[in-house]
N, C-alpha and C positions, 0 to 999 in steps of 0.2 A: 483231334482225337487225343493227342498227348498233353494238351493244355490243362485239362482237370487233373491228370496224373502229376504233372509238374507242380501245380498249385498245392496238391496234397503233399508232395515231397518237401516243398517249401514250408508248409505249415508244420509238418512233423519235425523239420529241422530248425524251426523258429525257437526263439529264447523264451516263449511263453511256457507257463506251467502246465503240466499235463492235465490237471483238473480243469483248467480253463477251456482247453480244447475239448475235453470230454463233456463238459457242461454244454458247449456249443453244439456238439453232435447230439446230445440228448434232447436239448430244446428243439433242435432241427427235426428230430424224429416226431415229436408231437405235432409240429407245424406241417411237416411234409406228409404225414400220414392222414391228417384230417383235412377236410374241405377248408378253404381259405376263410370264408366268412363264419366266424363264430367268436363268441365271447372269450373262449380259451385261448385263441390266438392273440387277443389283446393282452392277456396275462403273460403269454410267452414273449411278446414284444416287450412289455414292461420289464420282465426279468432279463431279457437280452440287453436292455439299455442300463438297467440298475447294476447288475452284477458285472464283474469283469470277465467278459466272455469274448472270445475272438470271433468277430463278426464275419471275417472271411471264411473261417471253418464253418460257421452256421450256414452261410449262403451256399457253400459247396455241398455240405451234408443235406441241406434243405432240397436242393436239386435232385440229389440222389434219392432221398426218400420219397419225393414226390413221383419219380418214375416207378420206384418199387410199389407205391401205393396204388398205382394204376392196375398193376397185375393182381393186387390183393383186394380190389374192390369187391369182388364177389364174397370173399370171406367176411370183409366188414359188413356187407349187407345182410348176410345170413346171421351173423352174431347180433346185429342191431335188431333185425326182425325178431329173433328169439327173445331178446330182452324186452322189446316193445310189446310182444304178444304174450309174455309170461303173465299168467292170471294174478299172481300175487303182487306184481308190480304195476298193474293197471291203474290203480288209484293214485300211485306216485306220479306216473307220466300224466295223468289227467290233472292233478293239482299243479304240477309244474307247467303244463300248457295254459292253464287258467291264469297263472301268474305272468304278467307282461315281461318281467325281467328274465324269467326262465324261458319264456318263448323265444327271446333273442338268441339263446344258446343253441336253439334248433335241435334239440334232443329228440324231436319227433321224426327227424330224418334218420332212416336206419343206417345209412353209410356213416353219417356224422357220429352217431352213438357208438357203432361197431368200432370205427376207427379210433375214436377217442379212448374207449375201453382198452383196446389192444395197445395203443401207444403209451397210455399210462401204466399198463402193466409191464411194459418193456423198457420204460425210461430208466428206472434204477438199475436193472441188470446191464443195460447198454452203457450207462455211465461207468460202472466199475469195469466192465469188459474193455471199453475204449481207453480208460485210463490205464489198465494193465498192458494193453497192446502198445500204446504210445511209450510207456516206460521201457518195455521190452525192446521196441524199435530203437529208442534212443541209446540204450545201454549195449546192444549187440549189433544191430544192422548199421546204425549211423556211423559207428567207429570204423567198421569195415569199409563202409562207402567213402569215407574221407580218405582212407589209405589208398583206395583205388584211384580216387580223383587226384591225390598227390602224385602218384606213380604216373598216371596218364598225362598230367600236366608237365611233369619232367620229361617224358618221352616227346611231347609235342614241342617243348622248348628245344630240346636237343635236335629234333627233326628240323625245326625252323633255323636253328644255328647252323647245322650241316648244310641245309638247302641254300642259306644265304651265302656261304662261302664256297660252294661247290662250282659255281659258274665262273 
């Protein structure tokens, strides 16, 4: 239970730039919210490998967003159905489905379409929000945390010293 939390703390305390961690979280949102098989996930994988992104942060965020996506599937389905059944978009979906390259994108799946629309709408705000949170953590909480760790380690060293010579 504490392992994902400790990995998160290690990532936040790492020397990587905040924008690298934020980009990993943002890419994980797109992959985690959408079903695995899709052309957009190949693009996410390509960006993950080409850009300097923390892969550990991506994997941790991907797992979290995948769990969240399970609870949001009804929302994804309803949005996808509204888009697929919209009268003005019917010709677009028909033309895309008749093209074999777009058929691989699986936009005829309501959950795929709805989750992709929501994740693409949320990816930029999530990038800036996570970047802000990481910077705030590093400037305020990380400094205090290091002070508490130093005090705790001093107490433990003194305790070990006293224990060693008390017998």
